[in-house]
N, C-alpha and C positions, 0 to 999 in steps of 0.2 A: 747631192742630197745633203741637206742640213740635218744633222742628228741632234743638235741642241734642243732639248725638250722632248725628243722622240721617245715614245713609249715602246720599250724593247723587251721581248721575252728572250732570255738566254738560257738554253738547256746545257747540261753538263757543266754547271757553273763552278763546281768545287774541284774540277780537274785542273791540270796545269794550264792548258790553253784557256779554259773557262775563267779561272781567277784573273789571269793576265788580261783577258778580254774585258772582263767586268771593270777592272781598274781603268783601262784605256777608254772605255765608253763613258764612264763617269767623268773622266777628265775632259770629255767633249760636251758634257752637260746633259747626257741622256738620262732617262728615267727607266729603271730596270726592275723586271721581275725575274729573279734568279731562281732557276729550277735545278734541283738536285735530290739525290736520295739520302745523303749524309746530313742529317738534321743539325748536328752540333757544328760540323764544319761549315755548313751553309750559314748558320747563325753568326759564326765568327766573322765570315766574310761580309755579311750584311752590316754588322756592327762597325767593322773597319771602314766600309764605304760611307756609312751614315755619318761617322765621326769626321770624315773628309768632306762632308757637305752634300753627299749624294742622296738622291731620292730613290730608295731601294726597298723592295719587299722580298721576303723569302717564301718560296713555294716548294715545300717538300713533296716530291712526287716520283713514282716509278712510271716512266713513260711507256713501258711495255703494257701498262694497264689502261684500258679505255676510260675508266672512271677518272683516273688521275689526269689524263690528257684533257678531258672536259673541265676538270677543276682548275687547271692552269689558266685556261681562257676565262673562266668565271672570275677567278681572283684578280686577273688583270682588269676586267671590266669594273669590278667593285672598287679597286684602288686607283686605277688610272683612267677609267671610262673607255677602255679599248686598248688596241695594240697597233702600232705603226710598222714595227719590224719584228719578224720572227727569225731568230738565229738558232738553227738546228746544229748544235755542237756536240751533244752527248754521243759517246762512242764506246765500243768494246772491241777488243782484239783477242787473237789467240795465235801463239807461235808453236806449231807442231806439224808433224806430218799429217796430211788429211786423213789417212787411214786410221790414225790414232785419236782423232778429235771426237770428244764426247758429243753425241747428237744433241744433248740438252744445251751445251755451250754453243754449238752451231746455231741452234734455233734462237738463242738469246742474242747472239751477234746480229742476226737479221732483224729480230724484233726491235733491237736498240738502234742499229745503224740505218735501217731502211723503213720498216713499218712505222716506227714512232714518228720520224720526221714527216712521212706521208700523211699519217692520220692527224697529227697536230696541225699540219698545213691545211688539210681539208676542214678541220674544225674552225680555223681562223679565217679562211677565205671568204665566207659569206659577208663578214663584217667589212673586209677590205674591198670586196666587190661593190657593196652598197656605197662605200665612200669614194670609190674610184681611185684609191691610192694605197700604197703599202709596198713592202719588200720582204721576200723570203730569201734567207741566206743559209745555204747548206754548206757545212764544212766537210769536205771530202778528204782526198788524199792522193798523192802521186800513185799509190797502190790502186786507185780507181781508174787508172789509165794504163799502168804497167802491172800486170798480175805477177806477184812474186811467189816463188816456192816457199813452203812452210807458213805462208800467210794466205792460203787458198781461200778460206771462207771470208776472212777480213777483206781481201782484195775483191772477191765477188760482191760483197755487200757495198763496197764503195763504188764499184762499177754500176751497181743498181742505183745508188744515190745520184751519181752523175747523169745516168739516163733519165731519172725522174726529173732532175733539174732542167735538163734540156727540153724534155717533152712539155713540162709545165710552163717553161718560158715561152715556148711557141704558142701554147694554148692561151696564155694571158697577154699576148702581144698587144692587143688593142684595149686592155682593161685599165691601164694606169698602174698596174702592179708589176714590179720588177722581180727577177729571180737572179741571184748571184751564187755562183758555185766557186768556192775557194779550195784549192788543193795544196796543202802544205806537203813538204817532204817530211822525213822523220823529225820528230820534235822531242826534246829532252823533258819527258814527263813521266809520272808514275805508271802510265799505261805500259811502259816498257819494263819487262822483268829483267832480272840480273842476267839471265841467259841472253836475252835480246841485246842488252847493252854490250856484253862481251863479244857477241857475234858482230855487232855493228862496228866495234873497234877493230876486229879482225879483218873485216872486208872493207874497212875504211868508208863506212856509210856516213854521209854528211848528216848532221843533226843540229837543228836550230833551237834556240831558246824560246820559250813561250812568249816572252815580252815582245820579241821581234815579230813573231807570227801574229800576235794580237794587233800590233800597229799596222801590219799589212792587211789584215782583215778589215779593220776600220777604214783604212784608206780605200779599199775596194768598195765598201758600202757608200762612202762619201762620193766616190767617182761613179757610182751606179754601174760598176763593171758587171759583165756577164759571166766570164770565166777567167779565173786567175790561178796560175800555177806558180808556186813559190819555189825559189831556189834554182841555181844553175850549177851543174849541167842537167839536173833532173828535168827541168821544164823543156829542155831540148830533147831529152830522151823520150818524153811523152809524145812529142811530134814524130820522132823517128819510129817509135813503136806503132804509131797509128798507120804508117805507110809501109814499114818493113819489119813486121813483128818477128819473122823467122830469122832475120839478122840479129835481133835482140836476143832470141833464144840462144844462139851460139855465144853471144857476148856474156851471157849470164851463167853459162855452164859451170865454170870454175867456181863462181860465187855460190851457186846452188849446192855444190858438193861441200863447201865449207859450212854453209848454213845447216846442212843435215847433221853435222857432228854436234851442233849445239841443241838440236831438238831432242836428243837423247836424255838431256838433263830433266829431272823432275820439276815441273812447273808449279808455282804456288796457286 
């Protein structure tokens, strides 16, 4: 797929992966509608990309709100006369024991990680179906294939996003619209609290830089990949967990105990 000149919606644009992905897409000549909740940070990113010659607009939106979801699509039509690619990148996480998770945070995790991508996709699909082309790109996680202790709700939300991607891909098989699911392993972004970072160091969790992840996401889009799991040996463990999950249970026991000690810290 040639993304030069492609009209792309990128959600979660002000996050670590989002900013790196925006820069990478601009380097390939894409036209971007950057979606985020942090108005000032979004404006700074748009200015940077425009000064680099990029064709970019800022769309301040809370994607858990249906009115904002519709406004994203409307603004893309007004500025670019439509959308070729939707990248559902916005995400939210929580690191704690499930019994201690605030139900309001749990609900927002699912509204952000699952319902927002599904509803934004539903809003954009009629346009793509009429045209007979387009691509939906869902940014998942290794946690969407291997559920980790202390990330129970986050893992469940990414499992749901993976299932949505698979079902939608099969439904759209004859439509000319593709669906790409990309699952990074842990990424060095602000999404990780200090407790998560110390825990990751303790259990020797691999963590990639956003720039590397962004390049691999863009590569997956260009190649029109269906499923991409980033990082080794995590990509191997994904396959192993699919066929021998109880074996993985035992392998993670020691790590789970260590992780528990870090959940006792007060989270921001």
